[in-house]
Structure formats: C-alpha cells, structure tokens
C-alpha positions as CSV (number, residue, x, y, z in Angstrom):
1,M,99.5,131.8,93.7
2,H,102.6,129.8,94.7
3,A,102.5,126.5,96.6
4,F,105.6,124.8,98.0
5,V,106.4,121.6,99.8
6,T,109.4,122.1,102.0
7,A,111.0,120.3,105.0
8,R,111.9,123.5,106.7
9,P,109.6,126.5,107.6
10,P,110.1,129.5,105.4
11,S,111.2,132.8,107.0
12,V,107.8,134.5,107.0
13,T,107.1,137.3,109.4
14,E,103.9,137.0,111.4
15,N,101.3,139.6,110.5
16,S,97.6,139.9,109.6
17,D,98.4,138.4,106.2
18,T,100.0,135.3,107.5
19,L,98.3,132.2,108.8
20,F,100.2,129.5,110.6
21,V,98.5,126.1,111.0
22,T,100.1,123.8,113.6
23,P,98.2,120.6,114.1
24,K,98.0,118.7,117.4
25,T,97.0,115.3,115.9
26,S,95.7,115.9,112.4
27,I,94.6,118.7,110.1
28,T,90.9,118.4,109.3
29,I,88.7,119.6,106.4
30,D,87.4,122.4,108.7
31,Q,90.9,123.8,109.1
32,V,91.3,123.7,105.3
33,R,88.0,125.6,105.0
34,T,89.5,128.2,107.4
35,I,92.6,128.4,105.2
36,Q,90.4,128.8,102.1
37,H,88.5,131.6,103.7
38,F,91.7,133.3,104.8
39,L,93.1,133.1,101.3
40,S,89.9,134.5,99.7
41,R,90.3,137.9,101.4
42,K,92.4,140.7,100.2
43,P,95.9,141.1,101.9
44,I,96.1,144.2,104.2
45,N,99.8,144.8,105.0
46,S,101.6,142.6,102.4
47,P,101.5,142.0,98.7
48,C,100.0,138.5,99.3
49,N,98.4,136.2,101.9
50,T,100.7,133.5,103.2
51,V,99.6,130.2,104.8
52,V,102.2,128.0,106.4
53,I,101.0,124.4,107.3
54,F,103.3,122.7,109.7
55,E,103.4,118.9,109.8
56,A,101.5,118.9,106.5
57,H,101.7,115.1,106.3
58,L,99.0,115.1,109.1
59,L,96.4,116.5,106.6
60,T,93.6,113.9,106.5
61,V,92.7,112.6,103.0
62,P,89.5,114.7,102.9
63,A,91.5,117.7,104.0
64,Q,94.1,117.1,101.3
65,N,91.3,116.8,98.7
66,A,89.8,120.1,99.9
67,L,93.2,121.8,99.8
68,L,93.6,120.4,96.3
69,K,90.7,122.7,95.1
70,S,92.7,125.7,96.3
71,L,95.8,124.5,94.6
72,E,94.0,123.8,91.3
73,E,92.1,127.1,91.3
74,P,94.4,129.4,93.2
75,P,93.2,132.7,94.6
76,A,95.2,135.7,93.5
77,N,98.0,137.0,95.8
78,A,98.5,133.8,97.8
79,Q,101.3,131.6,99.0
80,I,100.9,128.2,100.6
81,Y,103.8,126.4,102.3
82,L,103.3,122.7,103.2
83,V,106.1,122.0,105.7
84,T,106.8,118.3,106.1
85,S,109.6,115.9,106.5
86,Q,107.4,113.2,105.0
87,P,106.2,114.4,101.6
88,D,105.4,110.8,100.6
89,Q,102.4,110.9,103.1
90,L,100.8,113.6,100.9
91,L,98.6,112.7,98.0
92,F,100.5,112.7,94.7
93,T,98.0,115.1,93.2
94,V,98.8,117.6,96.0
95,V,102.5,117.3,95.6
96,S,102.3,117.6,91.9
97,R,100.6,121.0,92.2
98,C,103.4,122.4,94.4
99,Q,107.0,123.3,93.9
100,V,109.2,121.1,96.0
101,S,111.7,123.4,97.7
102,N,115.0,121.5,98.1
103,E,117.0,124.5,99.1
104,N,115.4,124.5,102.5
105,T,115.3,120.8,103.0
106,S,117.2,119.9,106.1
107,V,119.2,116.7,105.9
108,P,119.0,115.1,109.3
109,T,122.1,115.3,111.3
110,D,123.5,111.7,111.6
111,L,124.1,110.7,108.0
112,D,126.8,108.2,109.2
113,L,124.1,105.7,110.5
114,P,122.5,105.0,107.1
115,Q,126.0,104.7,105.6
116,K,127.0,102.2,108.3
117,Y,123.8,100.3,107.8
118,L,124.2,100.1,104.0
119,Q,127.8,98.8,104.4
120,L,126.5,95.8,106.4
121,T,126.1,92.8,104.1
122,T,124.3,90.1,106.1
123,P,120.8,90.2,107.7
124,Q,122.5,89.2,111.0
125,E,124.8,92.2,110.9
126,R,121.9,94.5,110.2
127,L,119.8,93.1,113.0
128,Q,122.7,93.6,115.4
129,F,123.0,97.1,114.1
130,F,119.4,97.9,115.1
131,D,119.8,96.1,118.5
132,T,122.7,98.5,119.3
133,Q,120.8,101.7,118.3
134,A,117.5,101.4,120.3
135,F,115.7,103.9,118.2
136,T,112.6,105.8,119.4
137,K,109.8,106.2,117.0
138,Q,110.9,109.7,116.0
139,E,114.5,108.6,115.7
140,A,113.5,105.7,113.5
141,L,111.5,108.0,111.2
142,E,114.6,110.3,111.0
143,F,116.8,107.2,110.3
144,L,114.5,106.1,107.5
145,H,114.5,109.6,106.0
146,N,118.3,109.6,106.1
147,L,118.5,106.1,104.7
148,E,116.3,107.1,101.8
149,H,118.4,110.1,101.1
150,S,121.6,108.0,101.2
151,L,120.1,105.4,98.9
152,H,118.9,108.0,96.5
153,Q,122.4,109.5,96.3
154,Q,124.1,106.1,95.8
155,I,121.6,105.0,93.2
156,S,122.0,108.3,91.2
157,R,125.8,107.8,91.3
158,G,125.4,104.2,90.2
159,E,126.8,102.8,93.4
160,Y,123.7,100.9,94.4
161,P,121.4,98.9,92.1
162,K,118.3,100.7,91.0
163,N,115.3,99.1,92.7
164,T,112.0,100.8,93.3
165,K,111.0,98.1,95.8
166,I,113.4,99.7,98.3
167,Y,111.4,102.9,98.3
168,E,108.2,100.9,98.8
169,Y,109.7,99.1,101.8
170,L,110.7,102.5,103.3
171,H,107.3,104.0,102.7
172,T,105.6,101.0,104.3
173,A,107.9,101.1,107.3
174,R,107.1,104.8,107.8
175,K,103.4,104.0,107.6
176,Y,103.7,101.3,110.3
177,L,105.8,103.6,112.5
178,N,103.1,106.4,112.2
179,A,100.5,103.8,113.1
180,N,102.5,103.2,116.3
181,C,103.7,99.7,115.5
182,N,106.6,98.4,117.5
183,T,109.7,100.3,116.3
184,K,112.1,97.4,116.6
185,L,109.8,95.1,114.6
186,V,109.4,97.6,111.9
187,L,113.1,98.2,111.5
188,D,113.9,94.4,111.7
189,N,111.3,93.9,108.9
190,I,113.3,96.3,106.7
191,T,116.3,94.0,107.2
192,F,114.4,91.0,105.7
193,S,112.8,93.1,103.0
C-alpha cells in the first residue's frame, strides 16, 4: 500500500476501484470504516484500490486514529491520498506514515503579499498592511500558507533567523481561523507575536 499527503488531487480516473471522499463539515470515524471496508475488497478493474480523501484536515481525531490502523497495517493493492492544504492539522503519526508529495503541491497564487509583509519592519506598518487587505477567512488561510512557504524559503537560504516559534504562531493562527475567530484580530495578533 502507498499513502500520500498532497495539496493537489492526483489524476485518478473514476471507476469501481476508486473511492472519493469529499466532506461537508468533517470526516467521521464511520466514513473511515467505509474506507477500510472498501480497501479490504479485491480490486476489479485496476491493479489496486484507490481512496482520495479531499480536505483531509477535516478528519476528526478519532477518524485519524482509525485511519492510522489502515496506514500501519496496510491492505495489499491499495493507495490512499490525503489531499489537504493544511497538513499541520493532521496528527503527526498519520503524516509520518505517508509520503508527502511535493511535486503536486500548489503554491498559492499571490506570493508577493507575504514578501511585502516580511519586508515591513514595524508593527504599525504590518497592522496597516492588514487593514488595506481586508482578507476573508479563506484568503487569510491562503496568506498564512504562503507566508509559511516564504519564511521556510528565507530560513533555508539563511536570509531570515531560524526560529521555530514563528511556525507555532502560524499554526495557532490557522487554528483560530478554523474555529471562526475574527479574521482581522487573528492576523493582527500575528503582528504582535
């Protein structure tokens, strides 16, 4: 069995050996049981059974633990794709049993915004930056993803001081945004962190 964490869906054709899981609000343990049942059967038209879980970060913790069993004791002839733009929302034990597919990772479109933000030096300038943007929740999540990507590149090139606290602040900000906290307050909080 092969398991992947990717930000972009794989090109998998829909057939009787493919199961697509698209959550409305969350992915429950019952849905994971359906996945396990699907993977336990022999493929009919393909060499393997393939499961694509969209918005994988919406897996509940019990569902992730149930999926972990399939990842640890994989059925033969199976592929599982966890499609998410927020892999940090998954349990570390789940991610550690998957291959992270960077080749399909889509870097969100406006990479200039994080660069502009990182060039600002004072908290006042950064607060004004957020005032001019008026991000929606989804745009703010995308901005944080881009900001983390830009920071990672700058840190790896030695252009920005190595500080793991930055990643903790970004992770906390994403958690607050996903809990429907006020977008502007969450982003302003990053400025002071």
